FILOSE-166242 format. One line per 3 residues: number of its first residue (from 1); their letters; for each residue x, y, z of C-alpha. Coordinates in steps of 0.001 Angstrom, whole numbers. Layout:
residues N
NUM> A> X Y Z; ...
end
This chain:
residues 729
1> MSA> 43909 -31212 -21248; 41589 -28944 -20861; 43113 -25091 -19649
4> VLQ> 39804 -24973 -16965; 41702 -27604 -14982; 45042 -25438 -14711
7> YPP> 42640 -22383 -12951; 43117 -22253 -8672; 40112 -23510 -7024
10> DLL> 39580 -19865 -5628; 39063 -18613 -9075; 36453 -21490 -9926
13> FAI> 34547 -20921 -6742; 35037 -16920 -7067; 32905 -17472 -10529
16> SGH> 30266 -19930 -8997; 29729 -17429 -6465; 29113 -14826 -8850
19> VYA> 26713 -17166 -10703; 24809 -17040 -7338; 24189 -14092 -6920
22> AGL> 22990 -13554 -10614; 19835 -14472 -9372; 19552 -12321 -6259
25> PAS> 17354 -9258 -6672; 19005 -5662 -6993; 18854 -3782 -3594
28> ASS> 16996 -1518 -5240; 13773 -2776 -6408; 11636 -1777 -8993
31> LDP> 8542 -2147 -6643; 7117 -4189 -9399; 6187 -7642 -9999
34> TAL> 9043 -10240 -11178; 8174 -11110 -14666; 9258 -14665 -15750
37> GEY> 10736 -14684 -19413; 13498 -14058 -21902; 13791 -10345 -21367
40> GIP> 17467 -9537 -22049; 20440 -9509 -19826; 19615 -8640 -15788
43> TAL> 21057 -5167 -14940; 21223 -4468 -11448; 19567 -1103 -11425
46> PSS> 15949 -392 -10426; 14496 -2204 -13586; 11373 -4204 -14258
49> MPP> 12548 -4713 -18308; 15219 -6120 -18410; 14780 -7762 -14993
52> SNW> 17277 -6837 -12176; 18332 -10989 -12159; 18209 -14202 -13596
55> PEP> 15452 -16515 -12508; 16255 -18527 -9548; 15911 -21776 -11952
58> IVR> 18303 -20663 -14227; 20609 -20108 -11680; 20102 -23335 -10189
61> RTL> 20531 -25172 -13458; 23462 -23193 -14412; 25146 -24349 -10708
64> ANL> 24108 -27345 -11264; 25815 -28091 -14585; 28825 -26504 -13529
67> CLV> 28772 -29735 -11098; 28998 -32189 -14190; 31978 -30581 -15423
70> NHA> 34731 -32430 -13402; 35921 -33039 -9553; 37552 -29562 -9472
73> WYN> 34155 -27800 -10975; 32034 -29566 -8682; 34038 -28530 -5592
76> AAK> 33359 -25036 -6733; 29694 -25189 -7638; 28384 -27503 -4737
79> PWL> 28678 -24648 -1696; 26910 -22487 -3711; 24372 -25139 -5447
82> WHK> 23340 -25641 -1616; 23450 -22164 -259; 19759 -21904 -285
85> IEV> 17127 -24080 564; 13294 -23747 105; 11206 -26816 1283
88> RLP> 8443 -27445 -1055; 6945 -30596 -1271; 6487 -32799 1141
91> RSW> 8536 -36221 -593; 11809 -33812 -1292; 11621 -32389 2564
94> LSL> 11993 -36069 3754; 14428 -36595 498; 16606 -33818 2085
97> VEE> 16505 -35278 5272; 18169 -38549 4303; 20664 -35973 1959
100> IAG> 21656 -34175 5155; 21372 -36082 8506; 21043 -39316 7145
103> GDD> 17325 -40145 7718; 15560 -39448 11463; 15592 -43164 12636
106> GQN> 17983 -42865 15489; 19079 -46493 15377; 19980 -46398 11800
109> TED> 21348 -42952 11704; 23914 -44545 14534; 25161 -47116 13007
112> STA> 25492 -44999 9677; 27649 -42620 11513; 29345 -45456 13063
115> LAV> 30221 -46688 9654; 30941 -43666 7986; 33538 -42562 11403
118> EKS> 35316 -46226 10156; 35390 -45382 6431; 36901 -41761 7223
121> IQA> 39466 -43362 9596; 40321 -45575 7210; 40618 -42909 4540
124> ATK> 42451 -40606 6473; 45147 -43232 7538; 45625 -43856 4075
127> VAL> 46437 -39999 3374; 48447 -39539 6071; 50757 -42706 5037
130> AST> 50703 -41160 1799; 51749 -37232 2985; 54771 -38518 5427
133> AMA> 58329 -39990 4762; 56851 -43253 4824; 55678 -43424 1417
136> GAS> 56648 -47213 781; 55184 -48190 3619; 51328 -47419 2394
139> SDE> 51124 -50740 1618; 52579 -52280 5031; 49433 -53371 6951
142> DAL> 51447 -53487 10507; 52293 -49420 9489; 48702 -49104 8883
145> RKW> 47755 -50888 11536; 49986 -48566 13838; 48467 -45321 12061
148> KES> 44812 -46447 12684; 46052 -47427 16705; 47299 -43879 17111
151> ILE> 44442 -42074 15519; 42076 -43966 17521; 44006 -43408 20983
154> SLC> 43956 -39620 20297; 39793 -39671 19429; 39804 -41717 22621
157> GPD> 41678 -39300 24918; 39920 -37298 27669; 39352 -34543 25185
160> GSI> 37850 -36976 22518; 34691 -35247 21032; 33490 -38895 19594
163> PPE> 31377 -41191 21292; 33290 -44441 21878; 30720 -46262 20626
166> LLS> 30582 -44337 17204; 34375 -45824 16871; 33082 -49282 16450
169> PPA> 31295 -50650 13634; 28038 -52038 14299; 29199 -55455 13167
172> SRD> 31721 -55947 15465; 29330 -55086 18786; 27392 -57633 20837
175> PSP> 23700 -57899 19701; 21482 -56058 22334; 18780 -54287 22370
178> RRL> 18226 -50646 21349; 20165 -48499 23494; 17920 -46167 25576
181> RNK> 20654 -43394 24468; 19415 -40227 23218; 20774 -39761 20120
184> SQS> 21369 -35707 20082; 24042 -37321 22299; 25837 -37872 18708
187> PAR> 27892 -34861 17507; 27140 -33811 14459; 28737 -35257 11624
190> WKI> 30322 -32454 10303; 32283 -31852 13499; 33018 -36021 13401
193> MRS> 35068 -35192 10346; 36907 -32118 11863; 37925 -34125 14889
196> ISD> 39391 -37292 12706; 40648 -34775 10409; 42875 -33072 13343
199> AVQ> 43521 -36365 15401; 45081 -37176 12137; 47216 -34485 11778
202> NVV> 48293 -34232 15504; 49860 -37975 14707; 51494 -36741 11776
205> DQN> 52841 -33682 13730; 54285 -36309 16430; 55780 -38643 13765
208> EPG> 56533 -36586 10948; 56674 -32241 12090; 55781 -30194 9674
211> VYV> 53624 -32192 7326; 50527 -31079 6131; 47891 -33780 6074
214> PKL> 44531 -33063 3754; 41439 -32540 5426; 38839 -34756 5176
217> QDP> 35947 -34444 2475; 32645 -34542 4113; 30321 -35803 1235
220> HPG> 27071 -34659 3169; 26266 -30751 2439; 24717 -29549 5397
223> RFV> 27730 -27162 5817; 27185 -25464 2855; 23346 -24116 3594
226> QHI> 22883 -20984 5188; 19237 -20302 4497; 16054 -22404 4921
229> DFN> 13088 -21493 5052; 9341 -23075 4612; 7438 -20218 2833
232> HFR> 6557 -23061 -190; 5733 -26076 1838; 2509 -27203 1388
235> TIG> 770 -30858 1815; -2717 -29725 594; -3951 -31615 -1913
238> MRR> -2203 -35037 -686; -5273 -36743 237; -4460 -37360 3677
241> SVE> -7124 -38387 6617; -6996 -35896 9486; -5207 -38732 11725
244> EGV> -2680 -38711 8950; -2479 -35120 9456; -1941 -35516 13203
247> TSR> 88 -38676 13360; 2444 -38891 10397; 3729 -35450 10007
250> FVT> 6407 -34729 7370; 7796 -31719 9297; 8373 -33085 12869
253> GER> 10694 -31549 15425; 13027 -34580 15820; 13477 -34143 11588
256> VQA> 13813 -30527 11860; 16485 -30550 14442; 18455 -33507 13297
259> LLK> 18390 -31278 9654; 19710 -27753 12349; 22446 -30145 13934
262> EMP> 24267 -30581 10608; 23965 -27237 9216; 26684 -25170 11251
265> NLR> 26560 -22369 9150; 22765 -21709 8635; 21907 -17349 9004
268> TFG> 17904 -17109 7937; 15623 -19398 8655; 11784 -18927 7831
271> ATE> 8536 -21191 9125; 5236 -20464 8583; 1789 -21790 10039
274> YMD> 2209 -24896 8324; 4735 -26563 10322; 5024 -24556 13029
277> GAL> 3802 -27622 15168; 7649 -28508 14239; 8200 -25468 16246
280> TLD> 9911 -27398 19412; 12017 -26371 22424; 14698 -28650 20862
283> VLN> 14322 -26566 17668; 14129 -23246 19312; 17448 -23918 21313
286> ELF> 18975 -25070 18227; 18380 -22106 16036; 18765 -19412 19360
289> LRG> 21462 -21012 21304; 24423 -21353 18315; 26848 -19164 17969
292> SPS> 27688 -16554 20459; 25224 -17511 23263; 27232 -20732 23588
295> RGR> 30086 -19388 23735; 29088 -16727 26709; 29615 -13538 24774
298> GRP> 25511 -13335 25004; 25480 -14191 28748; 26226 -11674 31184
301> SRG> 30261 -12265 32778; 28189 -13026 36447; 29096 -16831 36867
304> RGL> 29928 -18007 33445; 32887 -19842 34959; 30926 -21452 37980
307> VAN> 29727 -23713 34953; 30797 -27487 35868; 32424 -29107 32973
310> DAN> 30138 -32641 32892; 31059 -34778 29967; 28342 -36712 30657
313> DLE> 25731 -33307 30558; 23678 -33809 27577; 23477 -29973 27675
316> EEN> 27299 -29268 27970; 27890 -31654 25000; 24828 -29798 22638
319> RER> 26502 -26490 23685; 30356 -27404 23168; 29003 -28368 19765
322> RQD> 27006 -24500 19392; 29947 -22783 19763; 31547 -23572 16512
325> CKD> 28379 -22500 14751; 27459 -18769 13120; 25041 -16767 14575
328> LEA> 21544 -16457 13113; 21247 -13047 10966; 17223 -13223 10318
331> VDL> 14333 -15616 11425; 10980 -14819 9923; 7983 -16703 12631
334> TGC> 4993 -15578 10399; 1774 -16918 11709; 3035 -19308 13860
337> VSA> 649 -19633 16738; 203 -23544 16922; -3 -25150 20788
340> VFV> 3185 -26560 20369; 5298 -23443 19327; 4176 -21135 21838
343> SAL> 4309 -23883 24639; 7853 -24087 23506; 8576 -20194 23368
346> TEF> 7243 -20062 26699; 9576 -22583 28089; 11899 -20989 26189
349> VNM> 12028 -17527 27545; 11633 -19029 31294; 14527 -21383 31054
352> RLL> 16809 -18827 29184; 15531 -14784 29215; 14268 -14584 32489
355> SSD> 16468 -14172 35639; 15897 -16602 38675; 15027 -13728 40614
358> GES> 11730 -12818 38937; 10638 -16152 38298; 9127 -17354 41931
361> SGS> 8704 -15611 45174; 9140 -19264 47547; 12956 -18788 47490
364> EDE> 12922 -20588 50792; 10884 -24198 49321; 13195 -23864 46196
367> DRR> 16505 -23553 48826; 15400 -26984 50430; 14733 -28408 47081
370> DSG> 18198 -27655 45722; 19716 -28897 49263; 19691 -32219 47393
373> RSR> 20824 -31249 44134; 24587 -31987 42966; 27360 -29377 43101
376> GSR> 27125 -29208 39696; 23584 -28533 39068; 23704 -25800 41499
379> SVR> 26606 -24163 39551; 24800 -24454 36230; 21726 -22809 38024
382> FAR> 23618 -19812 39467; 25197 -19584 36014; 21828 -18800 34391
385> EEP> 20515 -16104 37031; 21465 -13776 34206; 19879 -13706 30937
388> LTF> 20952 -14692 27621; 21093 -12068 25037; 21627 -12634 21523
391> PGL> 23593 -10144 19412; 23763 -11764 16267; 20387 -11649 15226
394> QRL> 19633 -8374 13328; 15993 -9330 11446; 12680 -10483 13359
397> CLR> 9658 -10933 11851; 6761 -12137 14163; 3787 -11241 12588
400> GVK> 428 -12582 13745; 1879 -14252 16082; -906 -13648 18354
403> SIQ> -558 -16485 20810; 2792 -15000 23025; 1550 -13392 25534
406> PHI> 3239 -9812 26440; 5121 -11290 29504; 6901 -13257 26746
409> LTP> 6867 -11226 24040; 8483 -8451 25698; 11912 -10440 26841
412> FVL> 12226 -12513 23793; 12163 -9362 21519; 14532 -7286 24097
415> AFP> 17530 -10133 24052; 17924 -9404 20574; 20195 -5820 20706
418> SLT> 21120 -5563 17313; 17640 -5372 15449; 17666 -3460 12057
421> HLD> 14500 -4961 10775; 11379 -5693 13325; 7704 -6738 12474
424> LSA> 5342 -6908 15124; 2263 -6287 13154; -814 -8214 14988
427> TRV> 778 -9023 17951; 185 -8368 21446; 2886 -5702 21935
430> TPE> 2502 -3178 24522; 3463 133 25611; 6316 -1307 27974
433> LLA> 7997 -3263 25393; 8114 -68 23059; 9982 2260 25250
436> ALG> 12026 -723 26446; 13285 -1409 23018; 13631 2355 22940
439> GSS> 16236 2167 25438; 17924 -1161 23722; 21209 -572 21804
442> AKL> 19042 -1760 18484; 19031 670 14900; 16014 -61 13237
445> RSL> 16085 810 9655; 12565 -1082 9375; 9743 -1291 11648
448> ALA> 6193 -3019 11314; 3420 -2210 13933; 111 -2473 11867
451> RCI> -2572 -3543 13786; -914 -3893 17285; -4225 -3608 19504
454> RLT> -2314 -2785 22696; -450 48 21752; -922 3841 22333
457> GGS> -949 6762 20712; 1352 8573 23518; 3803 5019 23378
460> IKN> 3905 5235 19426; 4831 8970 19701; 7363 8707 22092
463> FLI> 9008 5811 20612; 9548 7398 17175; 10402 10595 18780
466> HAP> 12507 9838 21534; 14164 6343 21131; 17754 6525 19989
469> AAA> 16275 2892 18069; 14444 4829 15772; 15807 7723 14763
472> RIE> 16977 6152 11443; 13831 4330 10679; 13787 4585 6785
475> ELT> 10719 2065 6433; 7284 2161 8869; 4100 1048 8913
478> LYG> 1571 2011 11332; -1361 -33 9358; -4830 168 11066
481> DRT> -8050 -818 9449; -11959 -149 10461; -11264 -3528 12110
484> FPS> -8327 -2091 14603; -8122 1305 13848; -5184 3479 14182
487> PLS> -4372 4818 18013; -2932 8042 17485; -4546 11183 17623
490> TED> -4212 14139 15802; -1853 15968 18306; 105 12811 18435
493> LGD> 691 13145 14198; 1547 16736 14764; 4234 15874 17434
496> IFS> 5616 12897 15298; 5538 15059 11979; 7432 17915 13089
499> LAP> 9778 16054 15765; 10464 12468 15037; 14226 12178 13698
502> CFT> 13000 9780 10767; 10075 12520 9471; 12577 15390 9506
505> SGE> 15365 13798 8437; 13520 13083 4592; 14964 9519 4571
508> LTY> 11289 7398 4741; 11086 5544 2028; 7672 3585 3086
511> LDL> 5112 5020 5126; 1832 3453 5783; -600 5911 8005
514> SSA> -3910 3924 7116; -6611 4684 9513; -4716 7711 11198
517> PIT> -6610 10927 11984; -4538 12903 9265; -5899 16581 8011
520> KEL> -5012 18685 5411; -3529 21154 7872; -937 18244 9310
523> LHD> -91 17497 5392; 288 20662 4262; 1943 22687 7181
526> VCR> 3262 20342 9598; 4463 17351 7646; 7854 17817 6365
529> PQP> 9231 17238 2693; 9709 13680 1898; 12073 13425 -1172
532> KLR> 12586 9766 -1126; 9079 8329 -239; 7948 5862 -2369
535> SLG> 5430 3635 -1352; 2310 5967 1020; -242 4390 2720
538> LSY> -3410 6488 3377; -6318 4203 3513; -9069 3842 5538
541> IPD> -9137 7912 6030; -12975 8937 4817; -12561 12568 5627
544> LEL> -9265 13440 3784; -10151 14767 388; -8035 13781 -2777
547> GTI> -6854 17508 -3642; -5445 17633 -624; -3362 14194 -1350
550> AQF> -2344 15380 -4539; -1030 18830 -3498; 795 16606 -806
553> ILS> 2579 14743 -3116; 2900 17068 -5532; 4796 19234 -3292
556> KAA> 6533 16986 -947; 6590 13759 -2125; 6826 13778 -5959
559> NVE> 8675 10479 -6058; 5971 8225 -4450; 5126 5827 -7081
562> VLT> 2281 3426 -5161; -652 5212 -2870; -3293 3229 -1360
565> LIS> -6384 5110 -968; -8575 2208 521; -12030 3776 1947
568> TSP> -10113 6695 1735; -11940 10324 435; -15483 11254 281
571> ELD> -15092 11584 -3183; -14104 7848 -3354; -16662 6282 -1058
574> WGR> -19820 5976 -2910; -20012 2696 -2286; -21565 2672 1594
577> AGA> -24908 2480 831; -26479 -75 2887; -28178 -1510 5689
580> GMG> -26775 1100 8671; -24541 2460 6271; -26153 5926 5600
583> APR> -26886 7239 2122; -23903 7071 -280; -21697 10239 -1025
586> GSA> -21881 9823 -4889; -22038 7247 -7657; -19407 5106 -9518
589> RQA> -19019 7719 -12238; -18240 10923 -10075; -15587 8574 -8240
592> SLA> -13851 7599 -11948; -14382 11186 -12365; -12835 12726 -9414
595> LHS> -9815 10258 -9260; -8642 10325 -12845; -9262 14695 -12334
598> QVI> -8088 15376 -9236; -5144 12836 -8655; -4285 10784 -12161
601> GPL> -4149 13930 -14414; -2747 16565 -12502; 244 13941 -11433
604> CTP> 475 11203 -13406; -226 12592 -16945; 2564 14277 -18897
607> PYV> 1990 17834 -19898; 1134 19108 -23518; 3672 20808 -25729
610> SIL> 3129 22890 -28311; 3747 21037 -31661; 5172 24360 -33030
613> STT> 8597 24377 -31006; 11479 24290 -33093; 13780 21899 -30298
616> PIV> 12350 18476 -29180; 11122 18156 -25534; 9902 15008 -23943
619> PQA> 7296 15969 -21402; 7424 14389 -18360; 4772 13891 -15360
622> RTR> 5108 16142 -12659; 5282 13012 -10115; 5989 9126 -10741
625> LRV> 2795 8108 -9133; 1452 5157 -11183; -616 2480 -8854
628> IEL> -3260 3328 -6875; -4542 731 -4628; -8168 1218 -3765
631> SVP> -11565 -534 -2511; -13359 -3366 -4352; -16404 -1352 -4484
634> ALT> -14304 1321 -6264; -12422 -522 -8526; -15618 -2187 -9769
637> GLG> -17092 1262 -10435; -13640 1892 -12550; -15037 -798 -15144
640> AGA> -12139 -2153 -17539; -10066 1380 -17075; -9351 4134 -19505
643> GMW> -6496 3968 -21628; -3393 3164 -20391; -4926 2288 -16592
646> RII> -5990 -631 -15823; -7015 -3040 -13158; -4887 -5436 -11468
649> RSK> -6063 -7760 -8894; -4156 -10114 -6318; -5062 -13989 -5554
652> GGR> -6629 -12106 -2321; -9157 -9256 -2322; -6470 -6528 -3493
655> GWY> -6472 -4482 -6309; -4796 -1413 -7993; -5473 750 -10588
658> VDT> -2726 621 -12703; -449 2887 -15451; 646 26 -17348
661> ASG> 2484 1875 -19465; 4338 3173 -16885; 7479 1096 -15089
664> WVG> 11494 959 -14510; 13215 369 -17758; 16761 345 -17534
667> GEL> 17455 2229 -14257; 14537 4977 -15351; 11134 5592 -14900
670> KRE> 9391 5559 -18656; 5657 6630 -19035; 3590 5766 -22158
673> LPT> 5878 3184 -23317; 4916 1674 -26754; 2343 -949 -27376
676> GHP> 4483 -3548 -27862; 7258 -3221 -25115; 7250 -6573 -22964
679> LRQ> 6937 -4588 -19391; 3489 -3088 -21324; 2448 -6303 -22065
682> EME> 3348 -8263 -19129; 1520 -5547 -16723; -1220 -6172 -19564
685> RLA> -1411 -9951 -18799; -1813 -9178 -14969; -4981 -6856 -15826
688> DAN> -6517 -9538 -18260; -5746 -12224 -15893; -8797 -10911 -13080
691> GNV> -6978 -11943 -10294; -5799 -15931 -11624; -1997 -14558 -10558
694> SSG> 739 -15960 -8613; 500 -14526 -4757; 3776 -12899 -5067
697> VGW> 1689 -10283 -8018; 1157 -6434 -6084; 2245 -3157 -4704
700> HAR> 2690 -1882 -1117; 3520 -5131 780; 1889 -5413 4214
703> KME> 4885 -7792 5093; 8073 -7143 5891; 10848 -9279 4104
706> VLH> 13780 -10228 6563; 15328 -13254 5418; 17439 -11103 2917
709> AYG> 17044 -7888 4192; 14702 -6107 1790; 12456 -4797 4245
712> MLG> 8899 -3288 3415; 9926 -2547 -278; 10980 -6309 -466
715> RED> 9256 -9084 -3042; 8184 -12061 -1600; 5805 -15311 -2979
718> GLY> 4401 -18398 -1715; 3503 -17724 1866; 4743 -14997 2681
721> GAV> 3385 -13207 -709; 328 -13772 23; 435 -12968 3288
724> SFA> 2288 -8978 1735; -202 -8727 -1137; -3205 -10688 -1037
727> YQG> -4994 -10283 2375; -6521 -6786 3084; -5299 -7199 6486
end
């Protein structure tokens, strides 16, 4: 017998957990795009070469191989293999629904569930007999029948959580047409298995007190899933007609709902514009009402005990099922603008988050209509007079959700009192929402308010200076461009720089003030030193000179690695000539010389060292700057670059001027890497690709990463990566 068979299950589970953790990025990112390849043993330090983590395909393949070793390793590795799901292809999505939820056809699902219940009861009965003192009676059919009747009687009692029709197999039912019963009334499989195990244990305790019966093993892996996202999901290229795309969708609300019901431990959920038509009201209920809101924690005590406990009430059944689920921690709804989602979110907010006092003024008409309702429905309505809150959710991304009106967006965001990451870029957020958020119990660490056209400079200033929720912000983006410029004034910036706790503390690691009216005096005289700042956005500020920016980085932000200068500085703005644009301020050659002489030379080039020195000295650059984002005309003027500095373009319209010989190696930022170094070769490969790269290539993300809590310094690929690094706006 192999020695590994003698290891305790907890040890095997811990080993599998470490294998899974080896594929997670380090908490401190190197800021560089992920390089796939064999570059040595990963290190948890900020490092690009070797990488900070093993590639995810290697981790998944390792866990899959562990599942094939023996039964013990299978039980230990399977939960980690199903821990994270990324939906990519339509056919794999359908297979996933079949594997976890047993399909999406109502009648077939009910029949298969009934068969599973029958088999589970049979197996539980045999396990109970084997675990009791009557071991010799395990083959006695009469004893087996009596045990089964006792278990069924326990399951059919007044507190039974399994519908009676599921306790009889389909073959024994009277032939009848399809029952007009909502399939969601059937409890989730994981809850059925737990109910059967509890019933068996109760029967055994009555006959043989103190005897433990092993729990039934549920073959469906839904209970292991803690992360699911549709970031990589696409239907492009399948040659489907427009009619098929409308009538035969792959990701439907029914399928998503069936899947969510079988995932009691789900913690993070990511949606995209490619499947937002499946975000129906039932799906939103399954997402947000699980955990604390169904246990009563998310609702004030007023009227909590007045809800009628009607066994036939579908909503009550769903509430009881959701009580055993975990609270969601992160939701990403980037770009979800479909009419189905907007209508569902509007209805969800009106039903769950708004008090009845503010919903309508026709109280007399409502009283007349309510007079004919049952006592149970009146008590349910009274219990909902107070709005819900969701204390478990900590990270929320609504970037690009432009169709949600402010009167719906405001109560929805305020319903999450424990937020640490919030992305409201390109939404209809209002000053009222910002003011209310400032008075909430949220402790924001990362905040994105890019291109929010309804915000005013005064509202942003008051929030950053006076709001307790903004005191600990480490990542802040107030990005604006020529289309939607920043609403801040020079006076607002002066107050923010001198009074806002997130600026005076020196804890900022990511900052984007693009299009804000920043002046030389603000940077040199008012702004405090920012020693932890790594990524700085100063685009669309045409009158801010390069010398001013270089002096600020040299004196107050020497650890900045990434700097964005799109359409900033008169020295770089040579490409503005054209109809209605006026004469250019310079030439491409002058812009290139200014960039190298005023920024790259003083900040990025190690000083010269005399060769007559008797002791070896390794020269270091005065700052960590190594990546500069420029506009397309400015990059075109740079040609093929100069020496180690090359142009790397994203899959979209963004591009960077990069020191390909610099990067994090083994936890240390090194410059002038040799030509054969793998990091330098990888950067040069990206430069030679000329934009033919993956969507995750780029620096200075424009989208917040919320599913894993990496914030604005996190790395993403797929559609999320395209929003982060490919698009200009």
